[in-house]
LOVEX-804899 format. One line per field, with one value per residue (C-alpha): residue number from 0; residue in three letters; x, y, z. Coordinates in steps of 0.2 Angstrom, whole numbers, plus 5000, padded with zeros to 4 digits. Each point is the difference from the previous one (the first is absolute). Example, Ala and Ser with C-alpha at 12.3 -4.5 7.8 and 13.67 -1.06 7.14 Angstrom:
seq 0,1 $
type ALA,SER $
x 5062,5006 $
y 4978,5017 $
z 5039,4997 $
This chain:
seq 0,1,2,3,4,5,6,7,8,9,10,11,12,13,14,15,16,17,18,19,20,21,22,23,24,25,26,27,28,29,30,31,32,33,34,35,36,37,38,39,40,41,42,43,44,45,46,47,48,49,50,51,52,53,54,55,56,57,58,59,60,61,62,63,64,65,66,67,68,69,70,71,72,73,74,75,76,77,78,79,80,81,82,83,84,85,86,87,88,89,90,91,92,93,94,95,96,97,98,99,100,101,102,103,104,105,106,107,108,109,110,111,112,113,114,115,116,117,118,119,120,121,122,123,124,125,126,127,128,129,130,131,132,133,134,135,136,137,138,139,140,141,142,143,144,145,146,147,148,149,150,151,152,153,154,155,156,157,158,159,160,161,162,163,164,165,166,167,168,169,170,171,172,173,174,175,176,177,178,179,180,181,182,183,184,185,186,187,188,189,190,191,192,193,194,195,196,197,198,199,200,201,202 $
type UNK,UNK,UNK,UNK,UNK,UNK,UNK,UNK,UNK,UNK,UNK,UNK,UNK,UNK,UNK,UNK,UNK,UNK,UNK,UNK,UNK,UNK,UNK,UNK,UNK,UNK,UNK,UNK,UNK,UNK,UNK,UNK,UNK,UNK,UNK,UNK,UNK,UNK,UNK,UNK,UNK,UNK,UNK,UNK,UNK,UNK,UNK,UNK,UNK,UNK,UNK,UNK,UNK,UNK,UNK,UNK,UNK,UNK,UNK,UNK,UNK,UNK,UNK,UNK,UNK,UNK,UNK,UNK,UNK,UNK,UNK,UNK,UNK,UNK,UNK,UNK,UNK,UNK,UNK,UNK,UNK,UNK,UNK,UNK,UNK,UNK,UNK,UNK,UNK,UNK,UNK,UNK,UNK,UNK,UNK,UNK,UNK,UNK,UNK,UNK,UNK,UNK,UNK,UNK,UNK,UNK,UNK,UNK,UNK,UNK,UNK,UNK,UNK,UNK,UNK,UNK,UNK,UNK,UNK,UNK,UNK,UNK,UNK,UNK,UNK,UNK,UNK,UNK,UNK,UNK,UNK,UNK,UNK,UNK,UNK,UNK,UNK,UNK,UNK,UNK,UNK,UNK,UNK,UNK,UNK,UNK,UNK,UNK,UNK,UNK,UNK,UNK,UNK,UNK,UNK,UNK,UNK,UNK,UNK,UNK,UNK,UNK,UNK,UNK,UNK,UNK,UNK,UNK,UNK,UNK,UNK,UNK,UNK,UNK,UNK,UNK,UNK,UNK,UNK,UNK,UNK,UNK,UNK,UNK,UNK,UNK,UNK,UNK,UNK,UNK,UNK,UNK,UNK,UNK,UNK,UNK,UNK,UNK,UNK,UNK,UNK,UNK,UNK $
x 6517,4993,4986,4999,4981,5001,5007,4997,4984,4996,4988,5001,5000,5000,5004,4989,5004,5002,4992,4983,4983,5003,5013,4993,4987,4994,5014,4999,5015,5006,5004,5017,5001,5015,4988,4990,5016,5007,4984,4997,5018,5003,4983,5003,5017,4992,4991,5015,4993,5011,4994,5004,5000,5000,5001,4986,5006,4997,5006,5012,5010,5001,5011,5015,4995,4983,5010,5013,4986,4991,5017,5004,4983,5002,4990,4999,5006,5001,4995,5008,4989,5003,4989,4983,4986,4988,5011,5004,4981,4997,5013,4997,4991,4991,5003,5000,4996,4996,4985,5004,4993,5009,4985,4990,5014,5004,4982,4997,5014,4995,5013,4996,5006,5004,4993,5007,4990,4982,5000,4982,5004,5004,4984,5001,5004,5017,5004,5007,4999,5015,5008,5009,5011,4985,4990,5014,5003,4982,4999,5016,4992,4984,5008,5011,4985,4990,5016,5000,4982,5001,4989,5003,4991,4989,4998,4981,5004,5010,4986,4987,5011,5004,4982,4994,5013,4994,4982,5003,5012,4998,5009,5010,5005,5014,4998,5015,5002,4988,4989,4981,4993,4984,5009,5011,4985,4991,5016,4999,4982,5004,5014,4989,4986,5011,5008,4983,4994,5016,4998,4982,5005,5013,4987 $
y 5331,5010,5010,5019,5001,5018,5006,4987,4999,4981,4987,4985,4982,4987,4983,4985,4985,4986,4988,5008,5002,5019,4996,4983,5000,5018,5010,4991,5004,5011,4985,5005,5015,5007,5004,5012,5009,5000,5007,5013,5007,5008,5009,5007,5006,5011,5009,5001,4986,4986,4982,4993,4981,4991,4981,4991,4998,4981,4995,4985,5001,5005,4998,5012,5006,5007,5013,5003,5004,5012,5008,5002,5008,5019,5011,4985,5002,4984,5005,4992,4988,5010,5014,5000,4996,5011,5015,4996,5000,5016,5010,4992,5008,4984,4981,4986,4982,4985,4995,5001,5008,5016,5004,5001,5008,5014,5007,4997,5012,5013,4994,4995,4983,4991,4983,4988,4985,4995,4997,5005,5018,5009,5010,5011,5019,5005,4983,4999,4984,5000,4987,5010,5016,5011,4995,5003,5018,5004,4995,5010,5015,4998,4998,5016,5010,4995,5005,5017,5002,4995,4985,4986,4983,5005,4989,4999,4994,4986,4995,5000,4989,4987,5000,4997,4986,4992,5001,4991,4986,4984,4995,4984,4990,4987,4983,5003,4993,5009,5007,5000,4985,5010,5015,4988,4991,5017,5005,4985,5003,5018,4995,4987,5013,5012,4988,4994,5018,5004,4984,5004,5017,4993,4987 $
z 4758,5015,4992,5000,5003,5005,4983,4987,4990,4998,4997,5012,4993,5014,4992,5004,5009,4987,4997,5006,4992,4998,4987,4993,4994,5004,4992,4984,4989,5014,5010,4994,5011,4991,4986,5011,5004,4982,4994,5013,5004,4983,5000,5017,4995,4987,5015,5011,5012,5006,5002,5017,5001,5017,5002,5010,5018,5000,4983,5003,4984,4982,4985,5001,4982,5007,5010,4987,4987,5012,5004,4982,4996,4997,5013,5013,5018,5010,5017,5016,5009,5015,4994,5007,4987,5010,4998,4982,4996,5010,4990,4982,4985,4997,5003,4988,5001,4989,5010,5019,5015,4996,4989,5016,5011,4988,4998,5018,5004,4986,4987,4982,4994,4983,5000,4986,5004,5006,5019,5002,5007,4984,4999,5015,5002,4993,4993,4982,4990,4989,4988,4987,4998,4994,5015,5012,4992,5001,5018,5005,4991,5009,5017,4997,4994,5016,5010,4992,5003,5018,4997,5012,5004,5015,5015,4996,4982,5008,5013,4986,4989,5014,5005,4983,4998,5016,4995,4984,5007,5008,5016,5000,5015,4997,5008,5011,5018,5011,4987,5003,4990,4996,4993,4989,4994,4996,4990,4990,4996,4995,4989,4991,4998,4993,4988,4994,4997,4989,4990,4996,4995,4988,4992 $
C-alpha cells in the first residue's frame, strides 16, 4: 500500500537482499526475515504502532509464500516499493533490521533501531539488540520513554560512535582490478595479524 507517513506511527523494517552476509551468517536464526516481523509486529500492536515492511529494491525474486506470510501477519503493512526509504526513515518511530546498514543509517538520522543479528554495528547509540519478545517489549518501552522525555540521539553521539568504530577497525582493500597492490598486501597482513591475535586469546 501507499504509506500514510504523516498520520501512522510505525516502525520501519526494510528487508534484506538475499542471499547476503547481513542475513547469512550475521542474522543467525533471523536469516528467515519473517521471524523478525512475526516477533516484532504483535509487540508493537500493544503500543498502537504499526510495522511497515518494504522489500529491498534489488531483490530479484522470492517465494510467493514469503509475501503471503507477511501479508497475513497482524499489524504488518506491506509498503509499496515506490515509497522513498529516506522519507520512511525520517517519519518512523524506529527502524528494524536483522543486521543491515539500517543499523547505521537510523542512528545517523536520530532514529533508534532494533537489531536482531550481529552485523558489527549493534553497539551504537539508540541501537537495541533484540532476540525475543521480552527484549522487543523492553526496547519499545525505552524508545517511547525517551520520546516522552524529549531525549534523542544527538549528532555528536553519532559522530563519537563512528569515530570510535573507525579507530578500532582495520581497513581492507580487495584485490580487484586497479587496486593498489601495496594496500592489498597491507590488508592481507592486517587480517593475518588480527586472526593470530584472536587465536592466541582463545588458547
